[in-house]
Backbone as JSON Lines, residues from 0, in Angstrom:
{"i":0,"aa":"M","n":[0.81,-1.19,0.0],"ca":[0.0,0.0,0.0],"c":[0.86,1.26,0.0]}
{"i":1,"aa":"K","n":[1.94,1.27,0.8],"ca":[2.8,2.44,0.86],"c":[3.52,2.68,-0.46]}
{"i":2,"aa":"I","n":[3.9,1.64,-1.14],"ca":[4.59,1.77,-2.43],"c":[3.63,2.37,-3.46]}
{"i":3,"aa":"A","n":[2.41,1.92,-3.5],"ca":[1.43,2.47,-4.43],"c":[1.19,3.95,-4.15]}
{"i":4,"aa":"Y","n":[1.13,4.32,-2.89],"ca":[0.94,5.72,-2.52],"c":[2.13,6.56,-2.97]}
{"i":5,"aa":"L","n":[3.32,6.05,-2.79],"ca":[4.53,6.75,-3.2],"c":[4.56,6.94,-4.72]}
{"i":6,"aa":"I","n":[4.18,5.94,-5.46],"ca":[4.13,6.04,-6.93],"c":[3.13,7.11,-7.35]}
{"i":7,"aa":"L","n":[1.97,7.13,-6.74],"ca":[0.96,8.14,-7.06],"c":[1.45,9.54,-6.69]}
{"i":8,"aa":"L","n":[2.2,9.64,-5.62],"ca":[2.73,10.93,-5.17],"c":[3.78,11.46,-6.15]}
{"i":9,"aa":"L","n":[4.61,10.59,-6.7],"ca":[5.68,11.0,-7.59],"c":[5.26,11.1,-9.05]}
{"i":10,"aa":"L","n":[4.11,10.57,-9.4],"ca":[3.65,10.57,-10.79],"c":[3.63,11.95,-11.44]}
{"i":11,"aa":"P","n":[3.15,13.0,-10.77],"ca":[3.14,14.31,-11.43],"c":[4.52,14.81,-11.82]}
{"i":12,"aa":"F","n":[5.56,14.42,-11.1],"ca":[6.91,14.86,-11.41],"c":[7.47,14.19,-12.66]}
{"i":13,"aa":"S","n":[6.95,13.05,-13.04],"ca":[7.44,12.37,-14.24],"c":[7.1,13.14,-15.5]}
{"i":14,"aa":"V","n":[6.09,13.99,-15.44],"ca":[5.71,14.81,-16.59],"c":[6.83,15.77,-16.94]}
{"i":15,"aa":"F","n":[7.6,16.22,-15.94],"ca":[8.64,17.2,-16.15],"c":[10.01,16.58,-16.42]}
{"i":16,"aa":"A","n":[10.12,15.29,-16.34],"ca":[11.41,14.63,-16.54],"c":[11.91,14.86,-17.96]}
{"i":17,"aa":"A","n":[13.19,15.13,-18.07],"ca":[13.79,15.38,-19.38],"c":[14.88,14.34,-19.62]}
{"i":18,"aa":"D","n":[15.14,14.08,-20.9],"ca":[16.18,13.13,-21.27],"c":[17.57,13.73,-21.09]}
{"i":19,"aa":"A","n":[17.69,15.07,-21.24],"ca":[19.0,15.71,-21.14],"c":[18.83,17.19,-20.84]}
{"i":20,"aa":"D","n":[19.9,17.8,-20.32],"ca":[19.94,19.23,-20.05],"c":[20.79,19.93,-21.1]}
{"i":21,"aa":"Y","n":[20.34,21.09,-21.54],"ca":[21.08,21.92,-22.48],"c":[21.09,23.34,-21.93]}
{"i":22,"aa":"R","n":[22.11,24.12,-22.3],"ca":[22.27,25.46,-21.76],"c":[22.37,26.52,-22.85]}
{"i":23,"aa":"L","n":[21.73,27.64,-22.58],"ca":[21.89,28.85,-23.36],"c":[22.28,29.96,-22.41]}
{"i":24,"aa":"M","n":[23.04,30.92,-22.9],"ca":[23.42,32.07,-22.1],"c":[22.99,33.32,-22.85]}
{"i":25,"aa":"I","n":[22.54,34.31,-22.11],"ca":[22.27,35.63,-22.67],"c":[23.36,36.56,-22.14]}
{"i":26,"aa":"K","n":[24.11,37.13,-23.05],"ca":[25.19,38.04,-22.67],"c":[25.27,39.13,-23.72]}
{"i":27,"aa":"E","n":[25.26,40.39,-23.26],"ca":[25.29,41.55,-24.15],"c":[24.14,41.48,-25.15]}
{"i":28,"aa":"H","n":[22.99,41.06,-24.67],"ca":[21.73,40.98,-25.44],"c":[21.82,40.04,-26.63]}
{"i":29,"aa":"R","n":[22.6,38.98,-26.47],"ca":[22.74,37.94,-27.51],"c":[22.66,36.57,-26.84]}
{"i":30,"aa":"F","n":[22.06,35.62,-27.56],"ca":[22.04,34.24,-27.09],"c":[23.33,33.57,-27.49]}
{"i":31,"aa":"Q","n":[23.91,32.82,-26.58],"ca":[25.14,32.08,-26.85],"c":[24.94,30.65,-26.37]}
{"i":32,"aa":"P","n":[25.08,29.64,-27.19],"ca":[25.32,29.75,-28.63],"c":[24.05,30.21,-29.34]}
{"i":33,"aa":"S","n":[24.21,30.76,-30.51],"ca":[23.05,31.2,-31.27],"c":[22.39,30.02,-31.99]}
{"i":34,"aa":"E","n":[23.09,28.9,-32.09],"ca":[22.52,27.68,-32.66],"c":[22.79,26.53,-31.71]}
{"i":35,"aa":"L","n":[21.71,25.88,-31.29],"ca":[21.8,24.79,-30.34],"c":[21.23,23.53,-31.0]}
{"i":36,"aa":"S","n":[22.02,22.47,-31.04],"ca":[21.57,21.2,-31.64],"c":[21.12,20.25,-30.55]}
{"i":37,"aa":"I","n":[19.94,19.64,-30.78],"ca":[19.4,18.66,-29.85],"c":[18.89,17.46,-30.65]}
{"i":38,"aa":"P","n":[18.76,16.31,-29.99],"ca":[18.28,15.12,-30.72],"c":[16.77,15.12,-30.9]}
{"i":39,"aa":"A","n":[16.34,14.57,-32.02],"ca":[14.9,14.43,-32.3],"c":[14.3,13.39,-31.37]}
{"i":40,"aa":"G","n":[13.03,13.57,-31.06],"ca":[12.3,12.58,-30.29],"c":[12.62,12.54,-28.81]}
{"i":41,"aa":"K","n":[13.35,13.52,-28.29],"ca":[13.72,13.54,-26.88],"c":[13.19,14.8,-26.22]}
{"i":42,"aa":"K","n":[12.75,14.68,-25.0],"ca":[12.35,15.84,-24.21],"c":[13.61,16.38,-23.54]}
{"i":43,"aa":"I","n":[13.81,17.7,-23.6],"ca":[15.0,18.27,-23.0],"c":[14.65,19.37,-22.01]}
{"i":44,"aa":"K","n":[15.58,19.6,-21.11],"ca":[15.48,20.71,-20.17],"c":[16.46,21.77,-20.64]}
{"i":45,"aa":"L","n":[15.94,22.96,-20.96],"ca":[16.76,24.06,-21.45],"c":[16.95,25.05,-20.32]}
{"i":46,"aa":"L","n":[18.21,25.2,-19.88],"ca":[18.56,26.15,-18.83],"c":[19.08,27.41,-19.51]}
{"i":47,"aa":"I","n":[18.45,28.53,-19.24],"ca":[18.84,29.79,-19.86],"c":[19.35,30.73,-18.78]}
{"i":48,"aa":"E","n":[20.62,31.09,-18.87],"ca":[21.24,31.97,-17.9],"c":[21.36,33.37,-18.5]}
{"i":49,"aa":"N","n":[20.72,34.33,-17.86],"ca":[20.8,35.72,-18.31],"c":[21.89,36.42,-17.52]}
{"i":50,"aa":"Q","n":[23.03,36.69,-18.17],"ca":[24.14,37.36,-17.51],"c":[24.06,38.88,-17.62]}
{"i":51,"aa":"D","n":[23.06,39.36,-18.34],"ca":[22.86,40.81,-18.43],"c":[22.14,41.3,-17.18]}
{"i":52,"aa":"A","n":[22.27,42.59,-16.9],"ca":[21.59,43.19,-15.75],"c":[20.11,43.42,-16.01]}
{"i":53,"aa":"T","n":[19.73,43.42,-17.27],"ca":[18.34,43.69,-17.65],"c":[17.62,42.4,-18.0]}
{"i":54,"aa":"P","n":[16.29,42.36,-17.88],"ca":[15.55,41.15,-18.23],"c":[15.52,40.92,-19.74]}
{"i":55,"aa":"E","n":[15.29,39.68,-20.11],"ca":[15.09,39.31,-21.51],"c":[13.99,38.27,-21.55]}
{"i":56,"aa":"E","n":[13.27,38.24,-22.66],"ca":[12.22,37.24,-22.82],"c":[12.63,36.25,-23.91]}
{"i":57,"aa":"F","n":[12.72,34.98,-23.54],"ca":[12.93,33.92,-24.52],"c":[11.58,33.67,-25.15]}
{"i":58,"aa":"E","n":[11.51,33.81,-26.48],"ca":[10.24,33.59,-27.17],"c":[10.46,32.79,-28.44]}
{"i":59,"aa":"S","n":[9.57,31.83,-28.67],"ca":[9.61,31.02,-29.88],"c":[8.19,30.64,-30.26]}
{"i":60,"aa":"H","n":[7.75,31.12,-31.41],"ca":[6.42,30.76,-31.88],"c":[6.37,29.29,-32.29]}
{"i":61,"aa":"S","n":[7.43,28.8,-32.92],"ca":[7.43,27.41,-33.39],"c":[7.52,26.41,-32.23]}
{"i":62,"aa":"L","n":[8.1,26.83,-31.1],"ca":[8.16,25.96,-29.92],"c":[6.99,26.21,-28.97]}
{"i":63,"aa":"N","n":[6.22,27.27,-29.25],"ca":[5.11,27.66,-28.4],"c":[5.57,27.91,-26.96]}
{"i":64,"aa":"R","n":[6.65,28.69,-26.84],"ca":[7.22,29.0,-25.53],"c":[7.56,30.48,-25.45]}
{"i":65,"aa":"E","n":[7.33,31.06,-24.28],"ca":[7.84,32.38,-23.97],"c":[8.0,32.49,-22.46]}
{"i":66,"aa":"K","n":[9.13,33.07,-22.08],"ca":[9.44,33.16,-20.65],"c":[10.35,34.35,-20.43]}
{"i":67,"aa":"V","n":[9.99,35.2,-19.48],"ca":[10.83,36.34,-19.11],"c":[11.87,35.83,-18.12]}
{"i":68,"aa":"I","n":[13.12,36.21,-18.39],"ca":[14.23,35.81,-17.52],"c":[14.82,37.1,-16.95]}
{"i":69,"aa":"A","n":[14.69,37.26,-15.66],"ca":[15.19,38.46,-14.99],"c":[16.69,38.59,-15.19]}
{"i":70,"aa":"G","n":[17.19,39.81,-15.05],"ca":[18.63,40.04,-15.16],"c":[19.38,39.25,-14.1]}
{"i":71,"aa":"N","n":[20.55,38.75,-14.48],"ca":[21.42,38.0,-13.57],"c":[20.69,36.83,-12.9]}
{"i":72,"aa":"S","n":[19.92,36.09,-13.69],"ca":[19.22,34.93,-13.15],"c":[19.12,33.83,-14.21]}
{"i":73,"aa":"T","n":[18.58,32.69,-13.81],"ca":[18.46,31.53,-14.69],"c":[17.01,31.05,-14.7]}
{"i":74,"aa":"A","n":[16.58,30.59,-15.86],"ca":[15.23,30.03,-16.0],"c":[15.33,28.67,-16.67]}
{"i":75,"aa":"T","n":[14.33,27.84,-16.45],"ca":[14.26,26.51,-17.03],"c":[13.03,26.41,-17.92]}
{"i":76,"aa":"I","n":[13.24,25.87,-19.12],"ca":[12.13,25.64,-20.06],"c":[12.25,24.2,-20.55]}
{"i":77,"aa":"Y","n":[11.16,23.46,-20.52],"ca":[11.14,22.1,-21.06],"c":[10.57,22.15,-22.47]}
{"i":78,"aa":"I","n":[11.26,21.48,-23.39],"ca":[10.76,21.4,-24.77],"c":[10.9,19.98,-25.29]}
{"i":79,"aa":"G","n":[10.08,19.67,-26.29],"ca":[10.16,18.37,-26.93],"c":[9.17,17.4,-26.32]}
{"i":80,"aa":"P","n":[9.2,16.2,-26.87],"ca":[10.04,15.75,-27.99],"c":[9.64,16.44,-29.29]}
{"i":81,"aa":"L","n":[10.65,16.72,-30.11],"ca":[10.45,17.45,-31.37],"c":[10.86,16.6,-32.56]}
{"i":82,"aa":"Q","n":[10.26,16.91,-33.69],"ca":[10.67,16.29,-34.95],"c":[11.88,17.05,-35.49]}
{"i":83,"aa":"A","n":[12.64,16.41,-36.37],"ca":[13.8,17.06,-36.98],"c":[13.36,18.35,-37.67]}
{"i":84,"aa":"G","n":[14.2,19.37,-37.56],"ca":[13.89,20.65,-38.17],"c":[14.57,21.78,-37.42]}
{"i":85,"aa":"S","n":[14.25,23.0,-37.82],"ca":[14.8,24.2,-37.19],"c":[13.69,24.97,-36.51]}
{"i":86,"aa":"Y","n":[13.95,25.39,-35.28],"ca":[12.98,26.09,-34.46],"c":[13.6,27.41,-33.98]}
{"i":87,"aa":"P","n":[13.28,28.52,-34.66],"ca":[13.88,29.8,-34.28],"c":[13.33,30.32,-32.95]}
{"i":88,"aa":"F","n":[14.17,31.1,-32.26],"ca":[13.76,31.79,-31.05],"c":[14.4,33.17,-31.04]}
{"i":89,"aa":"F","n":[13.88,34.04,-30.19],"ca":[14.43,35.4,-30.11],"c":[14.16,35.98,-28.72]}
{"i":90,"aa":"G","n":[14.87,37.05,-28.43],"ca":[14.63,37.81,-27.21],"c":[13.74,38.98,-27.55]}
{"i":91,"aa":"E","n":[12.56,38.99,-27.01],"ca":[11.59,40.02,-27.39],"c":[12.03,41.43,-27.0]}
{"i":92,"aa":"F","n":[12.81,41.56,-25.92],"ca":[13.21,42.89,-25.47],"c":[14.38,43.45,-26.27]}
{"i":93,"aa":"N","n":[15.14,42.6,-26.95],"ca":[16.29,43.01,-27.78],"c":[16.28,42.19,-29.07]}
{"i":94,"aa":"E","n":[15.2,42.26,-29.78],"ca":[14.99,41.38,-30.93],"c":[16.03,41.57,-32.04]}
{"i":95,"aa":"A","n":[16.6,42.75,-32.16],"ca":[17.59,43.01,-33.22],"c":[18.86,42.18,-33.01]}
{"i":96,"aa":"T","n":[19.22,41.9,-31.77],"ca":[20.47,41.18,-31.5],"c":[20.26,39.79,-30.91]}
{"i":97,"aa":"A","n":[19.19,39.59,-30.16],"ca":[18.97,38.32,-29.46],"c":[18.18,37.37,-30.36]}
{"i":98,"aa":"Q","n":[18.9,36.66,-31.2],"ca":[18.29,35.73,-32.16],"c":[19.0,34.37,-32.04]}
{"i":99,"aa":"G","n":[18.26,33.3,-32.29],"ca":[18.87,31.99,-32.27],"c":[17.96,30.95,-32.9]}
{"i":100,"aa":"V","n":[18.48,29.73,-32.97],"ca":[17.71,28.63,-33.53],"c":[18.09,27.33,-32.82]}
{"i":101,"aa":"I","n":[17.09,26.51,-32.58],"ca":[17.32,25.16,-32.09],"c":[17.19,24.24,-33.29]}
{"i":102,"aa":"V","n":[18.26,23.48,-33.55],"ca":[18.28,22.55,-34.67],"c":[18.1,21.14,-34.12]}
{"i":103,"aa":"V","n":[17.06,20.48,-34.58],"ca":[16.73,19.14,-34.09],"c":[17.14,18.16,-35.17]}
{"i":104,"aa":"K","n":[18.0,17.19,-34.8],"ca":[18.5,16.2,-35.75],"c":[18.12,14.8,-35.32]}
């Protein structure tokens, strides 16, 4: 009985489990790297570290994600599993310089 209860308790956390962690950095209003390769068919955890003093918003229409990342802080976004292809993203607050793409292979 206790094991079944424990499984039911932990079940919601399995939704957030990722196959791998990947990192992006925001520095001088640019994403680094500007191109990030990830495997197809896998759920990933994307850690975005904003090293600028000002906030930036990670936004991607093709990934259906947007998240404001405060200055000098880190945010986590889960994406996937995705099919092979290119998924552009940008920083809404500095769109002229903060551009990137996730390439799924």
